[in-house]
N, C-alpha and C positions, 0 to 999 in steps of 0.2 A: 315805265313802271320801275319804282326803286326797289331795293333788295327787301326793305322794310314792308312794301306792299306786296310783294311777293310771298313773303313768310305770313302774310294774313291767312293765307289758306295754305294748310299742310297736307302733303299727299298722305293718303292711307300706307300703312306698312305694307299691307299686302300687294302693292302693286310693284314691290321690288322681288324679284326672283330670279334665281339660277333657271335656264333653259338648256335645251339639249338641241344642237343644230343638225340639219339632215345628214350630215356626215358622221354624227354620232360623237361629235366633240361639245364641250359645254361652252356657255358664255353667261353674262349677266346682264339682265334687264332691270333698269330703275328709272324713276322720275328724273328729269334733269333738275340742275341745282345752280343757283347764281354762282356758285365757285367754280362751274365747269367751263368757264370762259376759255381758259388756256387749253384745254383738252378740245373743245370744240373747234378753235383755231388751229390746233395741231392736225385735228380729224379732216378738217376742210380742205387744208392744204395736201393731204394724201389723195384727194378725190379729183378725177379727171374733169377736164373742161367739158366734156361731152356730158357726162353724169351732172355736173353742176348747170348745163343749160337745160337738162331734162327736167330738174328741179325748179330752175326758176323762170325759164321760156327765154332767158336772154343771158348774154355774157356776163359772169359774175365771177371774177377770178379770185376775189377777195371780200371777205366779210368787214363790214365797218364796224366800229365801236357800238354803234346803234343797232347793228344787226345782232352784234354777239349778245348785246342786253335783252333784246327782243326774244332772241331764241331761248336765252338760259333762264329768264325771268318771268315764271308763269303763274297763273293764280290756281292751277290744278282743278279748275271748275270749267271756265269758259275755254280756256287755253291749257292744253295739257300736251305734254312732250316726254317721251320715252328716249333713253340713249341705250345702246347697246354697248357693252364693255367686255374687252378681252385683254388678258395680259396688261393690265392698268392703262389701255388705250381705248378712246372712244372708236367703235368701227361702225357705228349707224345711227341715225337720229330719225325719229317719227314723230309726227304731232298731229294733233287736230286742233281746230279754231271754230266756235260755233257759239250759239244762244242756247243754253239750256231751259227747259219750260220752267215756269214757276211752280213752287211745291203744291202738291194736291190740296185743293180748296181755297188758294190764293188767287188773287186778281192778275189777270195777265196783262202786261202793258201792251198799248195799242202800237208802241214805236218798236216791239221786237220783232224784228223779221225773221220768218222761218224758224220759230222756237222749235227747238229738238233737232236741229240740223246743224252738222259741222262739217268744215272742209278738211280733209285728211291728206297729208303729204308724207313722203319718206326721201331720205337719202342715204345709200349705202355705199362705203368704200368699195372701190372697184374691185380690190384683191379679195375682197369677202363676199364679192355676189355670188349667186348661184348655191349658197348654203342654207337658203330657206329664212334668212334673217328677214326680209320683208314680210313674209305671212306670219311671223311671230311677232312683229311689230303691230301688224293688224289686228290679229287676235287680242293683243294686251290693250291697244288703244279702244277696240270696240267694248272689251269688259268695262274698261274704265268709262267710256261714253255711256253705257247702260247705267252704271252705278250713279253718273251725274244726270241722268234723265234724257241724254242724247238719243233720238230714235233713228236717225238717218245718217250716212255719211255721203258726202259729195267729193269726187276727187276730179280734177282736171290734168289730162295726160296728152303729152303730144303723141301724134299717129304712130312714129317711128320707136317709140319708147315701148317697144313690145314685152320687154321682161317685165315693166310695171303693169302693163295691161292684163299679162297674163297671172301676175299675182293676184288681181282683183277678180278675174275670172276663175281662179282655182280656189277661191276662197269659200266657196258653197252657199253665196248669198244671192239673192235674186236682183240681178243688175239691170238698170234701166240706162242706156246710152244714149248720146246726142253728139252731135258735131257742128261747131260753130266757129268761126274765125280761125279756122285752122287747129282747133283745140278739141280733143274728144272729153265730153263730160260723162264721167260715171256716177250714178247715184244708186243707194241701194239702203234697205233697211237692215240695220245690225242686230235685230232680233236673233238669237240663236235658233236657227230651223234645224231640223234632224239632218238636212244635207249639210250645213256648215259644221255642226257637229261631227258628224261622221268624216268629213274632211279632215278636221282636226285630230281625230283618233287615228285615222290612216296615217297621218304625218307623223303622230307621236308613235305610232307603230314601228314605222320604217326607221325613225331616228334612233330609238333606244333598241331595236333589233340590231342596227349597224353599230353601235356603241359596244355590245355585248360580242358580236360576232369577231371584233378585232381581238378580245381576250382569248377566245377560243381557237382562233385560226392566226396566230403571230407568225411573222417571218423570222423573228429574232426576240429574245428574252436575255434581260440582263439581271443577274442575281446581285444586288447591292448589300453588302453585309457578307459575302462569301466568306467562307472561313476555311483554314486548313486543319483546324482542331478537329478531332473526332468528337461525336456525340454533342455537337452545337448545331443550332437552326440553321446557319449558313451553310454548313457543311452538307446538312441533309438535304437542303433544297438544291444544291449544285448535284449532289449524287442522283436524288430521284429524276431531274431532268435528263441526265446523261443516261444512268441505266434504264430509264424509261424510253429510250430510243427516241427522243425528240428529233423530229425531222429539221427543224429550222437550227439558227445559229445561236448558241449559248456564250453569254459574255459574263464576266465575273469582274466584281469591283470590289477592290480591297486596298486602300492606300498604303498598307504595310506589307504586302506580299508581291512577290513578282509573278506568281502562278499558284493556282488553287485547283486541286484534281487533275493537273495536266494542262490547265487551260491557262493563257496568259492573263494577268490581273491588270486592272487598270485603275487608276487613283480616283477617279469620277467618273460618271456616266458620260460626262463631256469629253472625255479623252479616247472614247471607243470610236474607232474609225468609221464603221457602217452605222446604218439606221438601226433604231431599237424600238420596237413596237410595244412591249410590255416590260415594266420592270417589277421585279418580286423584290419588296424591302424587308430586311431583317436587320435594322439597325435599332440601337435604343431610341425611345419615343422623343426625347429632346433633340434628337437630330434629324427626324423624319422631315421637318418642315424644310431644312436645306437640301434635303434629297429631293423634295416636290419641285423647289426652283431648279434645280438641277436637271431634272427630267423635263421640265416645260422649255428650258432653253435648249434641249437636245431634240425636241418635237416626240418625244413619248406620248402613245394614246393613253395607256391607262396603268395604274398602280395595283398590285396586289401587296397591301400590306400587312405583313405576318407579325409584326412587332406589338409587343402588348403595352400597357401604360396609358391607356386612354380611358374612355368613358366608363370601363369595367372596376376602375381604382377609386371613383369618386368624383368629386366636384373638379378638381384640379384636372383630372384626367378628360373631363366633360369639355370643359373649355379648350385644352389641348386638341381635341377631337374636332370641336367646332372651327378652331383655327385651320386645322387641316383641310377639311372639306371645303370650306369657304375659299382658302388658297388655291387648292386644286382645281375646283372649278373656274376660279377665275383667269385661270391659264390654259382653261380647256381639256383638263385630264380628268377622267373618271377613276374611282377608287373601288376597289374590293376590300372590305376591311374596315377598320384595323382589327387586329385580335384574330386574323383569318387563319383558317387550316390552308386553304388555297383553292385551286381549281384544276380539273383533269378534263382531257379529251382524248377517248379511247380510239378515235379516228386514226387507223393506221397510216393515212397520209399526214398527219399531224403528231400522234402520238405524245401529246402533252402531258406530263405529270409535274404541273407548277405547285407542288402542294408539300406538306411535311408528311404525307402518308407514303409509307415505302410499298405499301399494297394497292397496285394499280388494278382496277377492276377489270374484269374482260368485256368486252365489245358487247353492247346489247341495245335495247330499244329504249330505255328510260333514262330521263333527264332527271337529277337529283338537286334539290337546293335545301341548304340547311343552313342554321345560323352558328350554333355551339362546334367550335373545332375540336372540343374533347368527345363531343358526341359524334362529330362527322368521322373521326378514327373508328368507332364502334359501328357506324352505318356501313362503312367502306368493307369491314369484316364480315360483317352480317349478309351483306349482298353477295360476297365473295363465297360465304360458307352456303349459301342457298342456291347457288348457281345462276343468279340474277344477274346479268350483265348490264351496264350503263353506256349512255351514249357519250354523257357529260355529266360533270359534277362541280358543284361550287359549294364551299363553306365559307360563309360570309362575316363570320366573328360579329362585330358590333353592327354590322350593316349601315355604316354612316352614310354610303351613298349609293352603291349599286345593291338592289333588293331583289325579293322574289318578284316584283312586277316587271322588272327588266327583264329576268330570266324569262317569264312568260311570253313577253314580247318576242323573244328569240327563239324559244321553243316551238311557238305557233308554226313558225316557217321553216324549222330544221326538219329536213328529210329523213333525218337519222334518228329522230326522236319521236316516239310513237305514244309514249306514256310520261306523265309528268308527276315526280313525287316531291312533296313539300314537307319539309319538318320546320314549323313556325314557333318561334318562341315569342313573337310580338307582331302586330301589323300596324304600320304607321300610317297608312293610307287605304282602309278598307273601301272605301266608294270605288277608288281606280281597280283596287284588286277584283271587287266584284264585276266591273265592268269588262275588264280582260279576260277574267276567268270565264264568264258566261260565252264569251266568243271563243274561247280557245276549247272549253268543253265540248262545243259543238264537234269539234275535229278530233280532239285526243282527251282521253280521260287524265282528270287531275286527281290525285289521292294526296289527300293532307292530312297530317297529325297537328293539331295545335295544343301546346302544353300551356298551363295556367288558364284551362276554360273555366273552372270552376272559381279561382280566386281572382281572376283577371289579372294576375301578376305578370311582369316582364323582368328579364334579367336587368342587372344593373347598368350594363353597357348600353341598353337601348332606350333611347330618349323617345316617347311616344306621348300624345295627348290623352288625358283622362277619359276613359270610357265611362259613359252614363248608363248606356245600355244594359240591360240583363244579359247573361250568357246564351240565353235562348235566341236572342236577337242576332248574334253573332252566328249561331248556328242556322238559323234562318238564311242568312245572307249566304253562308256557304251553299246550303241547298237549292236556293235561287240560282246560284251560279252553276248548279250542276257539279259541283265539287264533290268528291267521294270522302267524306270526313270519317277518320278511324280514330280509336281511343288510344291504341298502343303502337309503338314501333313494330311489334310481331304483326299486329292485323295490317299495317302499312304494307309490309312486304307479302303476307298471305294474299292481300287484294293485288298487289302489283304482280306477283308471277302470274295470276289467272289472266289479268287484262293483256300483259304482255305475250302471252303465249296461246290463249284461247279466244274463239269468236264471242261476241255479245250474246246473252241470251235473249230471246224473243218476249219472254214472259215469265211468270211466277212458277210455273209447273216443272217438277222435277221427277225424275227416276232415280231410284236408289237402287243399285245392282251390287251384292257382295256375297261373301262365303261365311258370315258371320250374322245369324239372327239378332243377336244381344246388340251389335254397333248398328245393324240397320234399324233397329228401334231407336237407338239414341240419336240417330241421323234424322228420322222421321221426328221425333219429339223437338230436336234443335230446329228444323225446317219449319215445323208448326208455330215455334215461339218467334221466329223473325219474319212471319208473313210468307212464307213458302209454301206452295201447295204439293202434297206427293201425289202424284197422278198416277204412278206405277212403282211397285218395290217388289223386286226378285231376289229370293233368297236361294243362293245356288248349293249351298251345305258346305261343309269345311274342306271336302275332298274334290272341289271344283277345278276343273283343269283350264288351260288356255281356250280350247275350242269352246267349252261351256261359256266361259266370259264372253267370248267373241259373239257366240248366237245371242246372249242376252243383251249385250250392249248395241248390237245391230239393231236388234228389235226395238229397244228402247229409243235410239236415235231415229228410227223410221216411224215411230209413233207420233202423229200430229197432236196429239194431247200431251207432248213432253217438250220442254224448252232447255232442259239442261239435265246432266247426268252425273250423279254421284257414285263413284265405284270405290267399293271397300275391299281389301285383300289383306287378310291376317293368316299367312300360311301356317300349315302344321308344322311340327318340328322336322328339322333337318330338310326343308324345301326351300331353295333358293327364290322360286318365284320368277325366274327369268322367262319362263314360257307365258305366264301371264302378263309380265312387263312388255313383252313384246307385241301381245296384243293391245293393250291399252296406249303404246306410243302408236302402233299402225292405225287404230281406231281414232285416236286424238288427232292424227296429222290430216285424215280424210273428213273428219266429222264437221258440219256446218253449224253444230250446236255444242256449247262449252261442257267438256269433260274434266272434272275434278277428282282427285283420289285420296283415299287414305291407304298408301300402298308401304306396307311393312312398317308403318309408324315414322317413314322417314318426313323429312321437312326439306322444302324446296324443291328443286327439279332433279330429281336423282338422275345419274348416269343412265340408267336402265329405260327411263320414261322420256329422254331427250330425242328430238328429232334434228339432225343436221341442219344447219342454218347457211345458206350461200354467202349471207353477208359476213360469215365469219364470228357471230355471237355464239357465246356458250351454248345457248339452247335455242332453235329455231320456232317458228310459228308452228303449232300443233302440239308442242311437247305438252305433256300431261303434269300439272303442278301436284305435289303430294302434301298431305298435312300430317303432321303427327296425332292429332285427334280430330275425328270426323266432326265433331262440333265447330272447329277452327275452319274446315272446308266449307262448312254450310253459312257460316257468318260472312265468310269472304264473298260466295255467291250471292248471298242476300244484298251485300253492298253494291255489287256488279248491278245485281238486277234493277234495284233503285236507279242507277245510273243509267240504264238501258231504257226503262220507264221514262225518265226524265228527258232522253234525247229522243224518244219517239212520241211524245206529247209535248210538241212546242209549245211555249207559254204564249205567244202571239204578241203583237204589239199593244203598247199602251193605249188603252181606250178612255180618253178624257171626256168627261160629263160635257154634254154640248151646253147646258143650261146655267153656267157658271158666269161669276164677273170678277175675275182676278184683279183688274183695275181698282175697282170699289174695295175690296179686300185690303189692297196694298196702301190705298189712300187711307183707310181707317187704321191700318198699323202705323203708318207713318205719322199721323196726327196723334196717336196715343203715345208713341216714343218722345214727339216733341214736347208733350205736355209732361211726359214722365220719362226722363232721359235713362234712369236707372232701371225700367222697366216695372210692370204693373199687371194684377190680376184684372181681369175685364169685368165690368159690371154688366148687369143682365141686357140693358139695351145695347150694348156694343158687341156683347157676345151674340146676341139674336141677330144683330146685323151682319157680324161676321159669317156666321154659319149661313144665313140666307144667301148671302153673296155666291156660296157654294151650292144653293138648292137645297139646305137643310134646313127644316123648320123646327123650333125649339118652343115647345109648349110653355106658355107663361107660367111663371109660379110666383104668386105675390107674397113677399115677406110680410110676416105679421107680428104683433109682440102683445097684442091684447085680444080679449074674446071680441071686442067691439070692432077692431080693425078685421078680425077673421070672419066676422059677419058680413061686414061690409064687402069684403073680397068674394064672400061666396054670392052675395047678391049680385056682384058686377059681373062675375063669370057665369050667372045663370044657373047656379045650383048644379047638382050631381057632381059634387067636388069632394077631394080629400083634404084632410089635414095631416101634415106630415112633419117630423123633425130631420133637418137636413145635416145636422153635426156629423163628423165622421165617427165620432165615438158612439152613436147610435145608430146610424146606417149600417155600421159592419157588426152589428152586434144581433143575431139572430134571435138570441133568447130575450132581446128587449123590444117591447112594442114601441114602433115609433110613427105608425101610419093608422089613421082612421079614415075608412073609406065611405062612400055613398051617402054623403051628407046632403040633404035635400031642403033643409028648412032652418031657421035661426034655432030653434029647441034643439035639433041634431048637433048644430055645431056647438052649442053650450054643453051638452052631453060630450061630444068630443074633447071640447078644450078641458074641460075638469077632469076627464077619465085620464089623457095623457099626460095632464101636468100632475097628477096625482102618482103616475106610474114613474115619471122621470125626474130624477134627482137634479135639481139647479136648472127649472124649466126655461129659466131667463136665456140661458146659453145653448138651447137645444135648437135654434134656426128654425122657428115653425114657418112653415109656407103653406098657402092654400093654391090647389091647382086641381083643374078639370080632371075628373075621374077617366082614366083611359080604359080602353077594352082590355080584357085579361090577355096575357102571353108569357112568353119566356123572357126573363130580364137578362138583357145583354149590356156589354160594356166594351166601347170601342174606345181606343187612346191613340194618340200621336205624341211626339216628342222630337226634339232637335238636339241630338248628341254631338258633342263637340269633336268626335272622331268620325262617325258614321252618317252624320246628317239626319235626315228625316228617318224616322222608325214608326211604324203603325203596328198595333195589336189588337187582337179580338179574344172574348171569351164570354164565358156565361158571368153575369154579374154577382156578386156575393163573397163572402169572406172563405168559403170553402175553395173556390177558385184561386183566391190569392194564397191560401196555404199550401194548396198542391200545385201551385204554379201552372195551372192548366190553360195557357194562352198561347195563341198561334201568333207569330210577328212575320213582318216582311220589311224590306226596305223599299220605299218608293224611289222612282216611279214603278207602280204594279204593272204586271203583265195581264193579259186578258184573263188568265186562268188563276191569277194569285188569289182574288177574293173566293172564288169557289172553293180553292184548297184551304184557305183559313178557316172557314165555316165547317170543314169538315174534318180537320186533322185534330181539333181539341178532344180530349177524352169525352167530353160531355156532349160532344155531337149530336148522340141519339136524342138528347132533349128537343132538338128541332126537326126530328124526322119522326114524330110519332111514338116515342119511347112509351111502352105499356099502354098503349092505345090512346095517348094524349094527341091533341090537335095538333096536325103537321104545320109547321111555319111556312108561311110564304117566303122563301128563302131570297128569291131575286132583290126585293126591296132593302133585304139585310147587305147583300153583296154590293148593291149600288151605294149604300151608305159608307161601306168600307172604302170604297173607290173614291169618294168624295172626301171623305177625312184624308186619305193619303194624298190626294191631289193638293188639297189645300196645306197639308205639311210640306209637300214637295215644292210649292210655289212660294211658301212665305217661311223662310227659316227663322224670322223673327219670332214665331210662335214657339217659344220653348216648351210649352205643353198644353195639350188639348185632351180633354176626356169627357165622352159622351159616358157618363158612369150609370144611367140608367134608360136603356132603349128597350120598350115592349114591343116584341114580335110575335104576330099571331097569324091566323090561316089568311086574313084580309087586311092587315095594318102593319106598319112598324113606326112607333111612335117615339120620338126623343123627349123625353121628360126632364132629364137634369144632365147639365153640362158645366164645365168650368175650364178656362182657358187662361194663359199667361203669356204677355209679350215680354221680350227683353231685347236690349241691343246685340248687333251681330258684328264683331269687329271685320270679319271676312265672310259675306255673304255667298259662301261656296263657289267663288270665282274660279276654282280650279276644275269645275264642271265645264268651263266654257273656254278656258286658255290652257296652253302647255306650260307647265312650270313643275320644276323640281321641287321636292322639298327642302325645308331650310335645314342648315348643317345642324341646328338644333333640334329637329324634327323629322327623322328619317321616314321614307315610305316603306 
């Protein structure tokens, strides 16, 4: 094959990606190119004779020109090859060769042996083996194969090639093996099973956690750009490391100084005699690229880039940031920043303050991730003032590489972190965030505040894809993942101090114990407003003593009808409240139910209410948080109650409807996009066929443009029909008549046609249809869409303009859990209309929930469906009828391949 022939097929752009290896370092994977010939020869020369023999089953010390041409010139269809690149060198090669099946609906050649089967093989440089490279290549080849119609992989392996055999066995696919002529043959379908996806997620988790662990536990840190001048960034970084009592080695890099803060200065990081794990970079933006190359040559694991002048300043900075990330990853380095405040680890064994903040937080249980450097300083100060200790802290600035997803992976296993706090200014990969957060939330509460919730705006330095889904869909994603979402920073800390120090409530029932009737009433009103149930209220009077509080609190905690206790203490004049504080602290330490307070109007965890912590935290388990206003205490408790309910009512696995035919639906979509490369609205027949493949029956609606056509349609449908206008301007106007029902003969159709024509201006554009008359029911609307950022989104609501005006819809991100459809039908404000409101007929809700599941599964399976709407579904006591629907297909450049392969976001599109 010539280079020109190879160029006849171009590899998709999304096949190229940065990846994270098992040890937490990065590499780059991409399709092979004809100009890789020299790289391939150089790579092959570094591979041992044994590895070559394992690959080719015979001695093959060198590659001939013909071999080089064959490996580097592929068609990216029947023959696909990926290379792994690190430090501008090829370190691995993986490929498959096979026969793809014909396009759906086309004839299959009789000469095609085993269509949809490909032989796969790998070769990894010996020095790089053991880093999970073979597993990554297999994942990416399998995804490429799926996109090209490959269904099965076959691999031939020598029996003593244990490492490669284990790579295939560990992949999570169902293997079938055979042995003949001294060779083991492994064959397996590459359809992404739950097991295979679970294996991939587990590897991703370990690699990302490992990459972050190196940042928090470095043996040595170099400050590049250290300065002797006071009030400079370089000086502050050195001072904070040294004054923070960092347990490792600190090196300073300054080409013009002999020493900085008493430490010897080196001209470059390469001149440092010892190893360097992490480099903190505070040099002008235009010099950072040179620093990356120096650090790569030194073997540094990661960079914390404090320097500004990147994406936050505009297009020039964005280009510089893309080059920074691409260069760093190509040499195996991870980056926190740029424009970052830095990181902190309060573990006394490390005591790392690699940040610009001189205020190091106390040791605590909460890990905190934020993006804004300016806000990071305020967050640390607020945490200190509230007595909330932190385990670790990261302010990632522009978040060009290391993201909140990476931190979640680390904190999931970190024994020092029991609570995760997130301040998010943007979410680059919400699908991945949702997947990780669901898993982490089962073990540790995640509290998140998201700026720009209404405007969907992001700071200038954050490059993320456009969000097409409404804000409610983002909120639904957080709820599905069990994330406690709050509206303000104050509320974030309100909830954090509760979950960090008190047990989770078992339910919504609360007791109020206090010495103020007025504040007790405020607490009861606030509780009712947020869905809590006041099952016990005790007013002790203004002169209540410590023993009075102790008796009342003990009784409330012992009450089986109480799940949490709110204590209110506003003392008389000249009373310190120490006696009551001692009681609250003692009860809070021993109680298995959460106790919150409004004590002296204090905020945080006052000294008087703290329980000593054996781990050295500011306040230990059982400490009683206090809130300046009792309403804040109630709101925080309500947030935690919702999380506890989520935790105790598991969603369950996805239930896929059994009578669906995704293959037929995919063939239909493929045909439509072949005929309409730019996308198209589905016609009535194609729409009915698409829905039918997922077990959804769409009632026939005959378009008519004259009375004669309407009469013929009524006769063909057997009468008992309706005549209705379908254009949006009429359907969404309840003040305009657009439907005439119960038409049983030609005369009635004539009346209907003339009456509607007289009522509707421009009847020719009304879009009249004739349809069978459906049984009465509640009109419902079920929609789905493919969001460029979130992927599939499904929503549910009562059909009609009021729903749209009031935004009364429920949202979920497929795949849905077993409980999601049930929750969607009940969480809209208009849900009583489905359950007998004012004596109306109760809807049979199971078919409605089944319909939601089918729409969600369709959207999950078919990313090319850019939008689908069942705009009119009538649901009654014994039926659920789909009367009106519409859908559109559009081409998708990257069909959610990141669901099935590990890949880092591109430098232009962070996670």
